[in-house]
N, C-alpha and C positions, 0 to 999 in steps of 0.2 A: 534364716534360722541363725546360726551364729557364726563362726568365722568360716564357715565353709558351708555354705549350704553345699556345699562341698562337692559334688561329683556328678556323673550323668551316665546314662546307659544306653542304648541299643537298637536297633532294628527299625525299619521303616514301618510305620504302623498307621492303621486306620484311626481316624480321629472322630471321636464322638461329638455330636453336635450340641455343645453347650450354648446357652443363651448369649454368653459373652464372647463367643468365638466368631471370627470373621472369615468367611469362606473365600475372600478375595486373594488371600495369599496363595502362592503356588511355588513349587520347587524349581521351576524353570524361569523365574522372573527375570534373571539377569543373563540368560543364555545368549541373547543377541547383543545386549548393551554392555556387558562386562563378563565375558565367558570365563575369565581366569580368576574371578573373585574368590571362589571356594579354595582353589589351590594356593592362592596368595595368603588367605587367612590361615589355612592349615599349616603352611610352612612357618609362618610367624608364631603361631601358637606352639608348635613343636620346639622352636628355638627358645621361646620364653620359658617353657617347662624344662628344657635342658639347662637353662641358666638357674632356675629355681623350681624344684618339683612342686612346691606348695602353690605355685601360681595357677596350676590347673584347677584346684579347688576354688581359688579366688575368682577366676573368670566364670566358673559355673555359678557361683553365688551372686556374682554381679548381675547375671541374667535373671535370676530368681528375684532379687531385690528391685530390679527394674520392672519386671512384669507385674509385681504385686502392687505397684503404685500407679494407678490409672493406665495400666496396660503396658505392653512391651514396646515402649516408644523412645528409649534412649534418654529419658528424663534424668535418670540417676547420674548421667555423665556431665550434666550442666554445672558449671561453677557459679557461685554467688556473683551477682553483679548489681548495678544500680537498679535494674528493672526486674531481676529474678532472685528469689531466695531458693537456692538449690536444695537437694535432698541429702547432700553428703554429710551434713551436720546433724541429721536426724539420729535419734537414739540408737536404732539398729545399725546405722552406717558409720557413725563418727568413730574415728580411730579403729575402724574394723573392716569396712569394705575397701578392697584394693584392686589393683589391676588396671587403673586408669591410664597409666603410662603405656602399658602394653596395647590397649585399645587405640591410644594416640598413634603409636608406631604402626599398627595395622592400618589405621585410617590413612596415614600418610602414604603407605605403600599402595593401597587401593586407589587413592586419588591420583597417584602417578600413572596408573594404567587406564583409569577411566574416571575422570574428574566429574564430580557432582552427580554421580549415578547411584552409588551404593550408600544406603543409610547407615548411620551409626547403630541404630537398633538392630538391623540385620547383621552387622558385624559382631555385635555382642551375642546374638543367637548362634551364629556360626562358631564363634570362639568357644562357647560353652560346650557345644557338641564335640568339637575337635579336642577339647581338653579331656573330656571323658574317654574318648578313643585313645588319646596319647597315653593315658594312665591305665590302659588295659580293659576299659569298659566297652560297651556295645556302641554301635552307631545307629543313626536314624536319619531320615530325610528331613532337612530343615526347610520349612515353608518360608518363602521370602516375599518381599514386597512391602514390608513395614516402612513407614515414614517416621521422621523424627519430630518429637514434640517441640513446641515453641516456648514451653514453660515447664516448671516443675512444681511439686507440692510437698513441702516439708511436713505439713500436718498429716497428709495422707501416708507419708512414709512412716511417721510416728505411730499411726493407728493401724495400718494394714499388715505390716510385716510381723509375723508371729514371734513372740519373745521366747527366749530359752527357758523361761519359767512357766510356759503355757502348760495347762493340763490337756488331757486328751480331747475333751469336748470343745475347748477353745481352738485347738488345732483343727479339728474337723470343721468347725464353723468358719474359721479363717479361710480355709481352702474352699469350702463350699461357696463362700461369698465371691470367689473368683471363678465359679463354675467348675471347680475341680472336685472329684469324688473322694471319698475316704480312701479308696484304693490308691488313687493318685497321690494323696497326701503321704500314705505309708511308703509308697515306692519312692517318691521324691525325697523323703527323709533319708533314704539310703545314700543320698549324696554325702552324708556325713561319714561315709566310708573313707573319705579323703579330707584333708584340711586340718586346721587347728582352731582351737578356741582359747579365748583369754580367761585367765583365772577368775576375773570378776564375774563372769557369767555362769560359772559352775561351782563357785566356792560353797554356796549354801547347800547344794546337792551333795557334795563330797564330805561335808562336815556335819550337817544337821538332819539329813534324811536317812531313813532306814532301808529303803528299797535299793540298796547298793552293796555290792560285794566288798567286804571289809578289806581284803587284800588289795583289790583294785583301788579302793578309796585311799588307802595308805600310800600306794605307789604314786598317785596323783598329788596327794597332799605335800609330797616332798618338794614339788615345784610350785605349789600354790598355798602359801601360808595363810593363817587365819586373818592376818592383817598385813597389808603391803603386797607388793608383787602383783598388782591388779592386771598388768599387761603381760605377765608371764604366760607363755603358750604351752598347751598340751595337745597332742593329737587326738582327734575325735575317735580314731580307731588305732589303738596302741599297736596292734599286730602288724598291719600293713597300711600305714598312713598315707602312702603315695601310690597305692594300687587300688584301682576301682574294682571292688569285689563285693561279696556278700558277708564279709566278716562283721560288718556293723550289726547285722541282725543276730549273728551268733553271740556277739558281745551283749546285746540286750537280753538274750535268754539266760546269760550268766550274771545278770544284774551289773553289767559293766558299761552302761551307757554314761557318757561323760556329762551330758546335760540333763536337767530335770525333764525337759520336753522329749528327749530321746527315750528315757526309761519309761515315760508315760505310754509308749507304744507297746510295752510288754510289762504290764503291771496288773494283770487280772481283769483286763477290760476287753472291749470288743475288737481291738486290734491284734490281740495275742495270736490268733490263728493265722493271720496273714504274715506276721513276723516269723512264725514257725515255718510257714511254707517257704519264705525267702531264705531262711537260714538253711533249709534242707535242699533248696534248688536254686542255684545261682542263675540258671537260664531263665527261670520264671521271673525272677527279680529283674534281670536285664530287659526282658520283653516288656514287662509292666513299666519299668522306668522309662524306656524309650517312648512308649505310648503316652505316658504322663508328661514327658518333656515336650512332645508335640502339642499336647493339650495346653500346657502352660504357655508355650511360645505363641499361642494364638489368642491370648487374653487381650481383648480390646485393642487390636492394632490400628494405627492410623494408616489409611490407604487412600489411593486415588489422589485427590487434590488437597486432602487434609494434611496438616503439618508441612514438613519440608524435608529436603535431604541436606543435612548440615555438611559444610566443608571442614569445619572444625567441631569435633564432638563436644567440646566444652562450652560452646556458646552458639546461640542462634545466628543464622546468616545476617 
């Protein structure tokens, strides 16, 4: 979604069997081959967030933008090369998706304790969960055993990742195409309780649209002029931009969603009641967010002999 799909949430949860989900993943995949992988990733994520609180949202978003393009396979990490056109320059990612250096650091630390064992795709999934936890959100059991793709798809990145200008029906269908329910979509949108977005992706909403609180619009306009300042940043949640909570939904109810796509979730449509529930009950949001993260993390994984385990996340072996 935009500069942060920003955050994550909660609990070990049952996972509903969507057609695009692969049951071969399991939470104990590395117990015998790399038993310290989870603690290694967690420590590195905590350090990265201590260095820059915004990084938690960035790592969460990295997982989202990976999974929505041909599944959770680490393809977003691949650099352009003679043989590969990567996804980093796709419209939703260019000058926007970040955290690659943190993933590189984690990968180096994991390789030092168990070389050639843990995939980059699994590291991204673990880092997303640990980011949410580090910022005060819930935890969940990450299913593991993904393998890394051998290639990437710029065109799919441009077509599959929902734009910040999306309306509600587009959001519902974009997530449905990945085997995710409308409830999953509304819960995962709550990742925007952390992170920041660039002026260029919300300018039209704060200047030209009417379903926005005028005081909120004016406060954001101060850092996002009508022309220029495209890369100026504003928090997706003004109240607690580095705390994973349910303030995002409260903001929507007061017409203070930063993105057009955010406010679409509370705009007289079918999502209003679920937004109201999450606004009133953070625990319910956390539970649903955690469940939705498990579901998203299981979109079309490469398993078994498919793909590979990259030793360098930025290029195939």
